[in-house]
Gaussian input, Z-matrix of N, CA and C with variables (Angstrom, degrees):
# hf/3-21g

backbone

0 1
 N
 C     1     B1
 C     2     B2     1     A1
 N     3     B3     2     A2     1     D1
 C     4     B4     3     A3     2     D2
 C     5     B5     4     A4     3     D3
 N     6     B6     5     A5     4     D4
 C     7     B7     6     A6     5     D5
 C     8     B8     7     A7     6     D6
 N     9     B9     8     A8     7     D7
 C    10    B10     9     A9     8     D8
 C    11    B11    10    A10     9     D9
 N    12    B12    11    A11    10    D10
 C    13    B13    12    A12    11    D11
 C    14    B14    13    A13    12    D12
 N    15    B15    14    A14    13    D13
 C    16    B16    15    A15    14    D14
 C    17    B17    16    A16    15    D15
 N    18    B18    17    A17    16    D16
 C    19    B19    18    A18    17    D17
 C    20    B20    19    A19    18    D18
 N    21    B21    20    A20    19    D19
 C    22    B22    21    A21    20    D20
 C    23    B23    22    A22    21    D21
 N    24    B24    23    A23    22    D22
 C    25    B25    24    A24    23    D23
 C    26    B26    25    A25    24    D24
 N    27    B27    26    A26    25    D25
 C    28    B28    27    A27    26    D26
 C    29    B29    28    A28    27    D27
 N    30    B30    29    A29    28    D28
 C    31    B31    30    A30    29    D29
 C    32    B32    31    A31    30    D30
 N    33    B33    32    A32    31    D31
 C    34    B34    33    A33    32    D32
 C    35    B35    34    A34    33    D33
 N    36    B36    35    A35    34    D34
 C    37    B37    36    A36    35    D35
 C    38    B38    37    A37    36    D36
 N    39    B39    38    A38    37    D37
 C    40    B40    39    A39    38    D38
 C    41    B41    40    A40    39    D39
 N    42    B42    41    A41    40    D40
 C    43    B43    42    A42    41    D41
 C    44    B44    43    A43    42    D42
 N    45    B45    44    A44    43    D43
 C    46    B46    45    A45    44    D44
 C    47    B47    46    A46    45    D45
 N    48    B48    47    A47    46    D46
 C    49    B49    48    A48    47    D47
 C    50    B50    49    A49    48    D48
 N    51    B51    50    A50    49    D49
 C    52    B52    51    A51    50    D50
 C    53    B53    52    A52    51    D51
 N    54    B54    53    A53    52    D52
 C    55    B55    54    A54    53    D53
 C    56    B56    55    A55    54    D54
 N    57    B57    56    A56    55    D55
 C    58    B58    57    A57    56    D56
 C    59    B59    58    A58    57    D57
 N    60    B60    59    A59    58    D58
 C    61    B61    60    A60    59    D59
 C    62    B62    61    A61    60    D60
 N    63    B63    62    A62    61    D61
 C    64    B64    63    A63    62    D62
 C    65    B65    64    A64    63    D63
 N    66    B66    65    A65    64    D64
 C    67    B67    66    A66    65    D65
 C    68    B68    67    A67    66    D66
 N    69    B69    68    A68    67    D67
 C    70    B70    69    A69    68    D68
 C    71    B71    70    A70    69    D69
 N    72    B72    71    A71    70    D70
 C    73    B73    72    A72    71    D71
 C    74    B74    73    A73    72    D72
 N    75    B75    74    A74    73    D73
 C    76    B76    75    A75    74    D74
 C    77    B77    76    A76    75    D75
 N    78    B78    77    A77    76    D76
 C    79    B79    78    A78    77    D77
 C    80    B80    79    A79    78    D78
 N    81    B81    80    A80    79    D79
 C    82    B82    81    A81    80    D80
 C    83    B83    82    A82    81    D81
 N    84    B84    83    A83    82    D82
 C    85    B85    84    A84    83    D83
 C    86    B86    85    A85    84    D84
 N    87    B87    86    A86    85    D85
 C    88    B88    87    A87    86    D86
 C    89    B89    88    A88    87    D87
 N    90    B90    89    A89    88    D88
 C    91    B91    90    A90    89    D89
 C    92    B92    91    A91    90    D90
 N    93    B93    92    A92    91    D91
 C    94    B94    93    A93    92    D92
 C    95    B95    94    A94    93    D93
 N    96    B96    95    A95    94    D94
 C    97    B97    96    A96    95    D95
 C    98    B98    97    A97    96    D96
 N    99    B99    98    A98    97    D97
 C   100   B100    99    A99    98    D98
 C   101   B101   100   A100    99    D99
 N   102   B102   101   A101   100   D100
 C   103   B103   102   A102   101   D101
 C   104   B104   103   A103   102   D102
 N   105   B105   104   A104   103   D103
 C   106   B106   105   A105   104   D104
 C   107   B107   106   A106   105   D105
 N   108   B108   107   A107   106   D106
 C   109   B109   108   A108   107   D107
 C   110   B110   109   A109   108   D108
 N   111   B111   110   A110   109   D109
 C   112   B112   111   A111   110   D110
 C   113   B113   112   A112   111   D111
 N   114   B114   113   A113   112   D112
 C   115   B115   114   A114   113   D113
 C   116   B116   115   A115   114   D114
 N   117   B117   116   A116   115   D115
 C   118   B118   117   A117   116   D116
 C   119   B119   118   A118   117   D117
 N   120   B120   119   A119   118   D118
 C   121   B121   120   A120   119   D119
 C   122   B122   121   A121   120   D120
 N   123   B123   122   A122   121   D121
 C   124   B124   123   A123   122   D122
 C   125   B125   124   A124   123   D123
 N   126   B126   125   A125   124   D124
 C   127   B127   126   A126   125   D125
 C   128   B128   127   A127   126   D126
 N   129   B129   128   A128   127   D127
 C   130   B130   129   A129   128   D128
 C   131   B131   130   A130   129   D129
 N   132   B132   131   A131   130   D130
 C   133   B133   132   A132   131   D131
 C   134   B134   133   A133   132   D132
 N   135   B135   134   A134   133   D133
 C   136   B136   135   A135   134   D134
 C   137   B137   136   A136   135   D135
 N   138   B138   137   A137   136   D136
 C   139   B139   138   A138   137   D137
 C   140   B140   139   A139   138   D138
 N   141   B141   140   A140   139   D139
 C   142   B142   141   A141   140   D140
 C   143   B143   142   A142   141   D141
 N   144   B144   143   A143   142   D142
 C   145   B145   144   A144   143   D143
 C   146   B146   145   A145   144   D144
 N   147   B147   146   A146   145   D145
 C   148   B148   147   A147   146   D146
 C   149   B149   148   A148   147   D147
 N   150   B150   149   A149   148   D148
 C   151   B151   150   A150   149   D149
 C   152   B152   151   A151   150   D150
 N   153   B153   152   A152   151   D151
 C   154   B154   153   A153   152   D152
 C   155   B155   154   A154   153   D153
 N   156   B156   155   A155   154   D154
 C   157   B157   156   A156   155   D155
 C   158   B158   157   A157   156   D156
 N   159   B159   158   A158   157   D157
 C   160   B160   159   A159   158   D158
 C   161   B161   160   A160   159   D159
 N   162   B162   161   A161   160   D160
 C   163   B163   162   A162   161   D161
 C   164   B164   163   A163   162   D162
 N   165   B165   164   A164   163   D163
 C   166   B166   165   A165   164   D164
 C   167   B167   166   A166   165   D165
 N   168   B168   167   A167   166   D166
 C   169   B169   168   A168   167   D167
 C   170   B170   169   A169   168   D168
 N   171   B171   170   A170   169   D169
 C   172   B172   171   A171   170   D170
 C   173   B173   172   A172   171   D171
 N   174   B174   173   A173   172   D172
 C   175   B175   174   A174   173   D173
 C   176   B176   175   A175   174   D174
 N   177   B177   176   A176   175   D175
 C   178   B178   177   A177   176   D176
 C   179   B179   178   A178   177   D177
 N   180   B180   179   A179   178   D178
 C   181   B181   180   A180   179   D179
 C   182   B182   181   A181   180   D180
 N   183   B183   182   A182   181   D181
 C   184   B184   183   A183   182   D182
 C   185   B185   184   A184   183   D183
 N   186   B186   185   A185   184   D184
 C   187   B187   186   A186   185   D185
 C   188   B188   187   A187   186   D186
 N   189   B189   188   A188   187   D187
 C   190   B190   189   A189   188   D188
 C   191   B191   190   A190   189   D189
 N   192   B192   191   A191   190   D190
 C   193   B193   192   A192   191   D191
 C   194   B194   193   A193   192   D192
 N   195   B195   194   A194   193   D193
 C   196   B196   195   A195   194   D194
 C   197   B197   196   A196   195   D195
 N   198   B198   197   A197   196   D196
 C   199   B199   198   A198   197   D197
 C   200   B200   199   A199   198   D198
 N   201   B201   200   A200   199   D199
 C   202   B202   201   A201   200   D200
 C   203   B203   202   A202   201   D201
 N   204   B204   203   A203   202   D202
 C   205   B205   204   A204   203   D203
 C   206   B206   205   A205   204   D204

   B1=1.4437
   B2=1.5480
   B3=1.2600
   B4=1.4422
   B5=1.5245
   B6=1.2803
   B7=1.4735
   B8=1.5661
   B9=1.3596
   B10=1.4501
   B11=1.5274
   B12=1.3386
   B13=1.5371
   B14=1.5209
   B15=1.3166
   B16=1.4238
   B17=1.5479
   B18=1.3256
   B19=1.4823
   B20=1.5386
   B21=1.3090
   B22=1.4664
   B23=1.4343
   B24=1.2973
   B25=1.4426
   B26=1.5401
   B27=1.3116
   B28=1.4711
   B29=1.4925
   B30=1.3610
   B31=1.4820
   B32=1.5225
   B33=1.3163
   B34=1.5047
   B35=1.5391
   B36=1.3695
   B37=1.4831
   B38=1.4583
   B39=1.3584
   B40=1.4321
   B41=1.4977
   B42=1.3762
   B43=1.5363
   B44=1.5887
   B45=1.3347
   B46=1.4929
   B47=1.5136
   B48=1.3168
   B49=1.4457
   B50=1.4795
   B51=1.3485
   B52=1.4698
   B53=1.5479
   B54=1.3109
   B55=1.4568
   B56=1.5308
   B57=1.3148
   B58=1.4677
   B59=1.5016
   B60=1.3350
   B61=1.4701
   B62=1.5521
   B63=1.3604
   B64=1.3933
   B65=1.5123
   B66=1.3286
   B67=1.4404
   B68=1.5347
   B69=1.3519
   B70=1.4218
   B71=1.5302
   B72=1.3757
   B73=1.4718
   B74=1.5151
   B75=1.3473
   B76=1.3676
   B77=1.5176
   B78=1.3441
   B79=1.4729
   B80=1.4828
   B81=1.3295
   B82=1.4503
   B83=1.5100
   B84=1.3054
   B85=1.4768
   B86=1.5824
   B87=1.2833
   B88=1.4828
   B89=1.5076
   B90=1.3979
   B91=1.4569
   B92=1.5189
   B93=1.3247
   B94=1.4689
   B95=1.5424
   B96=1.3326
   B97=1.4300
   B98=1.5345
   B99=1.3567
   B100=1.4266
   B101=1.5056
   B102=1.3491
   B103=1.4850
   B104=1.5076
   B105=1.3050
   B106=1.4456
   B107=1.5329
   B108=1.3216
   B109=1.4985
   B110=1.5295
   B111=1.2852
   B112=1.4649
   B113=1.5340
   B114=1.3311
   B115=1.4318
   B116=1.5290
   B117=1.2899
   B118=1.4511
   B119=1.5360
   B120=1.2827
   B121=1.4460
   B122=1.5466
   B123=1.3136
   B124=1.5067
   B125=1.5322
   B126=1.3204
   B127=1.4665
   B128=1.5368
   B129=1.3145
   B130=1.4450
   B131=1.4647
   B132=1.3245
   B133=1.4818
   B134=1.5421
   B135=1.3099
   B136=1.4764
   B137=1.5177
   B138=1.3812
   B139=1.4718
   B140=1.5011
   B141=1.2838
   B142=1.4157
   B143=1.4516
   B144=1.2871
   B145=1.4573
   B146=1.5194
   B147=1.3325
   B148=1.4834
   B149=1.5170
   B150=1.3621
   B151=1.4062
   B152=1.5416
   B153=1.3100
   B154=1.4349
   B155=1.5729
   B156=1.2809
   B157=1.5361
   B158=1.4833
   B159=1.3103
   B160=1.4894
   B161=1.4841
   B162=1.3719
   B163=1.4561
   B164=1.4999
   B165=1.2774
   B166=1.4082
   B167=1.5721
   B168=1.3219
   B169=1.5232
   B170=1.4766
   B171=1.3076
   B172=1.4294
   B173=1.4494
   B174=1.3191
   B175=1.5028
   B176=1.5227
   B177=1.3426
   B178=1.4347
   B179=1.5823
   B180=1.2439
   B181=1.4588
   B182=1.5220
   B183=1.3318
   B184=1.4576
   B185=1.5190
   B186=1.3081
   B187=1.4290
   B188=1.5284
   B189=1.3724
   B190=1.4315
   B191=1.4709
   B192=1.3729
   B193=1.4165
   B194=1.5555
   B195=1.3144
   B196=1.4222
   B197=1.5479
   B198=1.2613
   B199=1.4555
   B200=1.5612
   B201=1.3353
   B202=1.4327
   B203=1.5398
   B204=1.2793
   B205=1.4372
   B206=1.3887
   A1=106.50
   A2=116.44
   A3=122.14
   A4=109.80
   A5=119.11
   A6=121.17
   A7=112.07
   A8=115.96
   A9=119.26
   A10=116.75
   A11=113.88
   A12=119.22
   A13=107.77
   A14=112.73
   A15=120.29
   A16=110.19
   A17=115.39
   A18=118.54
   A19=107.13
   A20=120.12
   A21=121.33
   A22=111.01
   A23=117.20
   A24=127.63
   A25=114.00
   A26=119.53
   A27=121.95
   A28=109.38
   A29=114.64
   A30=119.90
   A31=108.08
   A32=114.57
   A33=119.59
   A34=105.42
   A35=114.98
   A36=118.50
   A37=107.16
   A38=116.80
   A39=123.78
   A40=108.00
   A41=112.40
   A42=115.76
   A43=101.85
   A44=113.30
   A45=119.61
   A46=109.60
   A47=121.38
   A48=122.06
   A49=115.06
   A50=117.82
   A51=122.94
   A52=106.20
   A53=117.16
   A54=120.46
   A55=107.85
   A56=116.59
   A57=122.22
   A58=108.60
   A59=113.47
   A60=120.16
   A61=105.19
   A62=115.61
   A63=122.94
   A64=112.61
   A65=116.78
   A66=120.87
   A67=107.38
   A68=115.72
   A69=119.76
   A70=115.54
   A71=117.74
   A72=120.76
   A73=111.71
   A74=120.23
   A75=121.68
   A76=112.94
   A77=115.01
   A78=117.96
   A79=113.78
   A80=117.46
   A81=123.08
   A82=110.42
   A83=117.38
   A84=121.35
   A85=110.79
   A86=116.41
   A87=120.51
   A88=113.10
   A89=115.31
   A90=118.76
   A91=116.73
   A92=114.52
   A93=118.68
   A94=112.02
   A95=116.10
   A96=122.11
   A97=113.23
   A98=117.82
   A99=121.02
   A100=110.35
   A101=113.86
   A102=120.75
   A103=113.04
   A104=117.25
   A105=122.29
   A106=108.71
   A107=115.68
   A108=121.18
   A109=109.06
   A110=114.72
   A111=122.30
   A112=104.87
   A113=116.21
   A114=121.99
   A115=108.60
   A116=117.08
   A117=119.73
   A118=109.50
   A119=121.13
   A120=121.82
   A121=106.43
   A122=113.90
   A123=124.86
   A124=107.21
   A125=117.50
   A126=122.80
   A127=109.87
   A128=118.58
   A129=120.87
   A130=114.86
   A131=119.74
   A132=120.28
   A133=111.84
   A134=116.65
   A135=120.99
   A136=115.20
   A137=116.51
   A138=119.06
   A139=107.51
   A140=115.11
   A141=122.86
   A142=115.89
   A143=120.56
   A144=123.56
   A145=109.85
   A146=111.18
   A147=117.90
   A148=111.87
   A149=115.71
   A150=123.15
   A151=108.62
   A152=114.45
   A153=121.70
   A154=108.45
   A155=114.52
   A156=120.80
   A157=107.46
   A158=118.34
   A159=123.63
   A160=107.70
   A161=115.11
   A162=118.70
   A163=114.11
   A164=118.31
   A165=123.86
   A166=108.50
   A167=116.23
   A168=115.97
   A169=111.30
   A170=118.78
   A171=124.75
   A172=115.77
   A173=117.41
   A174=123.67
   A175=112.91
   A176=117.91
   A177=118.22
   A178=109.98
   A179=115.48
   A180=122.26
   A181=109.40
   A182=117.06
   A183=118.11
   A184=112.31
   A185=118.24
   A186=119.25
   A187=113.92
   A188=116.87
   A189=120.63
   A190=113.19
   A191=120.30
   A192=119.10
   A193=107.68
   A194=116.37
   A195=120.54
   A196=107.56
   A197=116.26
   A198=121.37
   A199=114.32
   A200=118.11
   A201=117.75
   A202=107.59
   A203=117.03
   A204=118.03
   A205=115.80
   D1=135.61
   D2=174.75
   D3=-73.35
   D4=152.34
   D5=-177.89
   D6=-63.25
   D7=-26.05
   D8=-179.90
   D9=-95.43
   D10=5.17
   D11=177.37
   D12=-69.64
   D13=148.80
   D14=176.97
   D15=-75.32
   D16=141.88
   D17=177.20
   D18=-107.57
   D19=11.13
   D20=173.94
   D21=-60.53
   D22=138.55
   D23=-179.04
   D24=68.87
   D25=10.28
   D26=175.34
   D27=-108.67
   D28=149.79
   D29=-177.55
   D30=-91.41
   D31=138.10
   D32=178.05
   D33=-86.49
   D34=133.79
   D35=172.16
   D36=-137.62
   D37=152.97
   D38=179.52
   D39=-127.08
   D40=139.47
   D41=-178.47
   D42=-155.57
   D43=130.64
   D44=173.90
   D45=55.50
   D46=34.57
   D47=-179.49
   D48=78.20
   D49=7.17
   D50=-177.17
   D51=-108.04
   D52=128.99
   D53=173.84
   D54=-99.34
   D55=132.75
   D56=178.21
   D57=-137.73
   D58=157.73
   D59=177.74
   D60=-120.18
   D61=130.68
   D62=-172.33
   D63=-132.54
   D64=147.69
   D65=177.39
   D66=-61.60
   D67=133.51
   D68=-178.79
   D69=-56.78
   D70=-36.59
   D71=177.87
   D72=-69.90
   D73=-37.71
   D74=174.92
   D75=-66.56
   D76=-41.40
   D77=176.16
   D78=-59.15
   D79=-41.92
   D80=176.73
   D81=-61.93
   D82=-46.38
   D83=-178.45
   D84=-62.74
   D85=-44.00
   D86=179.06
   D87=-63.86
   D88=-39.24
   D89=178.04
   D90=-54.92
   D91=-26.73
   D92=-179.52
   D93=-61.88
   D94=-24.22
   D95=-177.71
   D96=-91.34
   D97=-6.17
   D98=179.09
   D99=122.49
   D100=-160.46
   D101=-179.25
   D102=-62.18
   D103=136.74
   D104=178.23
   D105=-95.34
   D106=126.80
   D107=179.08
   D108=-121.16
   D109=135.91
   D110=179.03
   D111=-122.64
   D112=129.44
   D113=-177.35
   D114=-139.64
   D115=156.88
   D116=171.70
   D117=-104.75
   D118=127.87
   D119=-176.26
   D120=-117.80
   D121=149.47
   D122=175.09
   D123=-118.07
   D124=126.66
   D125=176.37
   D126=-83.56
   D127=160.94
   D128=175.27
   D129=-55.14
   D130=-29.01
   D131=-179.07
   D132=-81.93
   D133=1.56
   D134=176.21
   D135=96.37
   D136=-11.97
   D137=175.51
   D138=-75.47
   D139=164.64
   D140=-178.20
   D141=-160.97
   D142=173.30
   D143=175.69
   D144=177.80
   D145=176.77
   D146=178.63
   D147=-83.94
   D148=143.01
   D149=177.42
   D150=-125.33
   D151=127.12
   D152=178.63
   D153=-109.71
   D154=127.73
   D155=178.42
   D156=-123.86
   D157=139.37
   D158=170.70
   D159=-117.26
   D160=129.20
   D161=-179.38
   D162=84.19
   D163=-173.14
   D164=-179.94
   D165=-123.06
   D166=151.48
   D167=176.11
   D168=-53.10
   D169=134.12
   D170=-179.69
   D171=84.95
   D172=10.96
   D173=-179.08
   D174=-77.77
   D175=7.11
   D176=-177.41
   D177=-115.08
   D178=160.30
   D179=176.17
   D180=-117.80
   D181=167.70
   D182=179.99
   D183=-59.56
   D184=-29.32
   D185=-177.69
   D186=-78.26
   D187=-16.83
   D188=-176.99
   D189=-100.22
   D190=-17.89
   D191=-178.17
   D192=-157.99
   D193=156.69
   D194=176.40
   D195=-100.68
   D196=145.82
   D197=172.39
   D198=87.93
   D199=-1.31
   D200=176.84
   D201=-74.10
   D202=138.01
   D203=-174.55
   D204=-116.66

C-alpha cells in the first residue's frame, strides 16, 4: 500500500508491532485458518518484505487439504 492510499473501508490490524490495513472480506477469509501473523523478513541478499501467515504449521487435516504431511 502506498503511503497516500486511502484506508477507508479497510480494517486495521496489528501483529508483531506492525500495523496493517486489510480488506474486511480477506480478513474474514484468512481468520478461518487461525491467527493472522504479519512479520517483516530480510533475506540473506538484503532484500526483504512483509510476510502474512494464517494459522500455524500443521493446522490442517487430510480432509481439509491435500499434501499436508
